[in-house]
C-alpha positions as CSV (number, residue, x, y, z in Angstrom):
1,X,50.7,-140.0,-55.5
2,X,49.6,-143.6,-55.8
3,X,49.1,-145.6,-59.0
4,X,45.4,-144.7,-59.4
5,X,46.2,-141.0,-59.0
6,X,48.7,-141.3,-61.8
7,X,46.4,-143.3,-64.1
8,X,43.6,-140.8,-63.5
9,X,46.0,-138.0,-64.5
10,X,47.0,-139.9,-67.7
11,X,43.3,-140.5,-68.6
12,X,42.4,-136.8,-67.9
13,X,39.6,-137.9,-65.5
14,X,38.7,-137.9,-61.8
15,X,36.6,-140.8,-60.7
16,X,33.8,-140.4,-58.2
17,X,34.0,-144.1,-57.3
18,X,37.7,-145.1,-57.4
19,X,36.7,-148.8,-56.9
20,X,35.4,-148.9,-60.5
21,X,38.8,-147.9,-61.8
22,X,40.5,-150.4,-59.5
23,X,38.2,-153.1,-60.7
24,X,39.0,-152.2,-64.4
25,X,42.7,-152.7,-63.7
26,X,42.3,-156.1,-61.9
27,X,42.5,-159.1,-64.2
28,X,40.5,-162.2,-63.4
29,X,43.7,-164.3,-63.1
30,X,43.8,-163.0,-59.5
31,X,40.4,-164.5,-58.7
32,X,40.2,-167.7,-56.7
33,X,37.1,-169.6,-55.4
34,X,37.5,-168.3,-51.8
35,X,38.7,-164.9,-53.0
36,X,36.9,-161.5,-52.6
37,X,38.7,-160.0,-55.6
38,X,36.4,-158.0,-57.8
39,X,37.9,-158.4,-61.3
40,X,37.4,-156.6,-64.6
41,X,35.5,-159.3,-66.6
42,X,32.0,-157.9,-66.2
43,X,33.3,-154.4,-67.1
44,X,35.0,-155.8,-70.3
45,X,31.6,-157.1,-71.5
46,X,29.9,-153.7,-70.7
47,X,32.8,-151.8,-72.3
48,X,32.4,-153.8,-75.6
49,X,28.7,-152.8,-75.7
50,X,29.5,-149.1,-75.0
51,X,32.2,-149.2,-77.7
52,X,29.8,-150.5,-80.3
53,X,27.2,-147.9,-79.4
54,X,29.6,-145.0,-79.6
55,X,31.2,-146.3,-82.9
56,X,27.7,-146.2,-84.4
57,X,27.0,-142.7,-82.9
58,X,30.3,-141.3,-84.1
59,X,30.3,-142.7,-87.6
60,X,26.7,-141.7,-88.3
61,X,27.3,-138.2,-87.0
62,X,30.4,-137.7,-89.1
63,X,29.8,-139.6,-92.4
64,X,27.2,-139.7,-95.1
65,X,24.5,-142.3,-94.6
66,X,25.5,-144.0,-97.9
67,X,28.9,-145.0,-96.6
68,X,28.3,-145.2,-92.9
69,X,27.5,-148.9,-92.9
70,X,30.7,-149.7,-94.7
71,X,32.7,-147.8,-92.1
72,X,31.1,-149.4,-89.0
73,X,32.8,-152.8,-89.3
74,X,36.2,-151.4,-90.4
75,X,36.1,-148.8,-87.5
76,X,35.2,-151.5,-85.0
77,X,38.2,-153.7,-86.1
78,X,40.7,-150.9,-86.2
79,X,39.5,-149.4,-82.9
80,X,40.9,-152.5,-81.2
81,X,44.4,-151.5,-82.5
82,X,43.8,-147.9,-81.6
83,X,43.0,-148.8,-78.0
84,X,46.1,-151.0,-77.9
85,X,48.2,-148.1,-79.1
86,X,46.6,-145.8,-76.5
87,X,47.3,-148.3,-73.8
88,X,50.9,-148.4,-74.8
89,X,51.1,-144.6,-74.8
90,X,49.9,-144.3,-71.2
91,X,51.9,-147.4,-70.1
92,X,48.7,-149.1,-69.0
93,X,50.5,-152.4,-68.1
94,X,52.2,-150.7,-65.2
95,X,48.8,-150.0,-63.6
96,X,47.3,-153.5,-64.0
97,X,47.1,-156.2,-61.4
98,X,47.4,-159.8,-62.8
99,X,49.2,-163.1,-62.2
100,X,52.3,-162.8,-64.5
101,X,52.5,-166.5,-64.9
102,X,49.2,-166.5,-66.7
103,X,50.9,-164.5,-69.5
104,X,54.2,-166.3,-69.6
105,X,54.2,-170.0,-69.0
106,X,52.2,-171.3,-72.0
107,X,50.1,-168.2,-71.9
108,X,50.3,-167.4,-75.6
109,X,52.9,-164.7,-75.3
110,X,52.5,-161.4,-77.0
111,X,48.9,-162.1,-78.3
112,X,47.7,-162.8,-74.7
113,X,49.4,-159.6,-73.5
114,X,47.7,-157.6,-76.3
115,X,44.4,-159.2,-75.4
116,X,44.9,-158.1,-71.7
117,X,45.6,-154.5,-72.8
118,X,42.5,-154.4,-75.1
119,X,40.3,-156.0,-72.4
120,X,41.6,-153.6,-69.8
121,X,40.9,-150.6,-72.1
122,X,37.3,-151.9,-72.6
123,X,37.0,-152.2,-68.8
124,X,38.2,-148.7,-68.3
125,X,35.7,-147.4,-70.8
126,X,32.9,-149.2,-69.0
127,X,34.2,-147.8,-65.7
128,X,34.0,-144.3,-67.1
129,X,30.5,-145.0,-68.4
130,X,29.3,-146.2,-65.0
131,X,31.0,-143.5,-63.1
132,X,30.4,-140.5,-65.3
133,X,27.8,-141.3,-67.9
134,X,27.7,-141.5,-71.7
135,X,28.7,-137.9,-72.5
136,X,31.9,-138.1,-70.6
137,X,32.6,-141.5,-72.2
138,X,32.1,-139.8,-75.6
139,X,34.5,-137.0,-74.8
140,X,37.1,-139.6,-73.7
141,X,36.7,-142.0,-76.7
142,X,35.9,-139.8,-79.7
143,X,39.4,-138.4,-80.1
144,X,40.7,-142.0,-80.2
145,X,38.1,-142.8,-82.8
146,X,38.9,-139.7,-84.8
147,X,42.6,-140.7,-84.9
148,X,41.8,-144.3,-85.9
149,X,39.6,-143.1,-88.8
150,X,42.1,-140.5,-89.9
151,X,44.8,-143.1,-90.2
152,X,42.6,-145.7,-91.9
153,X,44.0,-147.2,-95.1
154,X,41.3,-147.5,-97.8
155,X,41.4,-149.9,-100.8
156,X,39.8,-147.0,-102.7
157,X,39.7,-143.3,-102.2
158,X,38.5,-142.4,-98.7
159,X,34.9,-141.4,-98.3
160,X,34.1,-137.7,-98.0
161,X,33.2,-136.3,-94.7
162,X,30.4,-133.8,-94.4
163,X,32.3,-130.5,-94.7
164,X,31.1,-128.5,-91.6
165,X,31.6,-131.4,-89.2
166,X,34.9,-132.3,-90.7
167,X,36.2,-128.8,-90.4
168,X,34.9,-128.5,-86.8
169,X,36.7,-131.7,-85.8
170,X,40.0,-130.4,-87.2
171,X,39.6,-127.0,-85.5
172,X,38.5,-128.4,-82.2
173,X,41.4,-130.9,-82.1
174,X,43.9,-128.2,-83.0
175,X,42.7,-125.6,-80.6
176,X,41.3,-127.6,-77.7
177,X,42.7,-131.2,-78.2
178,X,39.1,-132.5,-78.0
179,X,36.5,-133.7,-80.5
180,X,33.1,-132.0,-80.7
181,X,30.1,-133.9,-79.5
182,X,26.4,-133.4,-80.4
183,X,23.3,-133.6,-78.3
184,X,19.6,-133.5,-79.3
185,X,18.0,-130.8,-77.2
186,X,14.6,-130.5,-78.8
187,X,12.1,-132.0,-81.3
188,X,9.0,-130.2,-82.5
189,X,6.4,-130.6,-85.3
190,X,4.4,-133.6,-86.3
191,X,5.8,-137.1,-86.4
192,X,5.8,-137.2,-90.2
193,X,7.7,-133.9,-90.5
194,X,9.7,-133.3,-87.3
195,X,12.2,-130.5,-86.7
196,X,15.2,-131.4,-84.5
197,X,17.4,-129.0,-82.6
198,X,21.0,-130.1,-81.8
199,X,23.7,-128.5,-79.7
200,X,27.4,-128.9,-80.4
201,X,29.8,-129.1,-77.5
202,X,33.6,-129.0,-77.2
203,X,34.4,-130.3,-73.8
204,X,31.8,-128.9,-71.4
205,X,31.2,-125.7,-73.4
206,X,28.2,-125.4,-75.8
207,X,29.4,-123.6,-79.0
208,X,26.2,-123.5,-81.0
209,X,22.8,-125.0,-81.5
210,X,20.7,-125.2,-84.7
211,X,17.6,-126.9,-86.2
212,X,16.9,-129.1,-89.2
213,X,14.5,-131.6,-90.7
214,X,16.8,-134.4,-89.6
215,X,19.3,-134.9,-86.8
216,X,22.0,-135.0,-89.5
217,X,21.0,-131.7,-91.0
218,X,20.6,-130.0,-87.6
219,X,24.1,-131.3,-86.7
220,X,25.6,-129.8,-89.9
221,X,23.9,-126.5,-89.2
222,X,25.2,-126.4,-85.6
223,X,28.7,-127.3,-86.8
224,X,28.5,-124.4,-89.4
225,X,27.6,-121.9,-86.6
226,X,30.3,-123.3,-84.3
227,X,32.9,-122.8,-87.1
228,X,31.8,-119.2,-87.4
229,X,32.4,-118.7,-83.7
230,X,35.8,-120.2,-84.0
231,X,36.8,-118.2,-87.0
232,X,39.7,-115.8,-86.3
């Protein structure tokens, strides 16, 4: 079993195009003018954009609108630390290719190494997105986001989650070790009074679908139905 095999196993993924994962693990310090090395820098930028999109998606699906904006920026900041912790858990440094002198001799020490880990995680997220699409990226990232927000320290009492979705996250994590995801599967009615239909998935399996006058309401209704299915 080679390094990429081991890393895929740790990530819980199988890449269709292994070159993307290899690129994500290759730091630009290996690049030279006459080199053919394909490094991670372009993926890092894409990964940052995907992260921002999924943070907004996750927060707005889980929290009341009145406090969602407050959480966005805090979640974005703390997610960097969450990704660093995840990188440490899977020993990501052992899978990366880089010039070690770039991070030792005058390289800024621990801060530079932390930046390498964060950038590499962003590159891996971009590689997942390119290889497997947005839904697979959600399934990979949302449990990390959930853990980050659960451990968040608030200067005031923590904001209340919407009950059905909160309960579903807890049950899904406990039973399946995965966070639920939501997908809009239909929209009917006039523009000024639409009816949305959302499906809720845990992993690849659809657990329920429901409708509502907004995406948020439809998501809550779908979560309620999914909880009924998961009830003992």
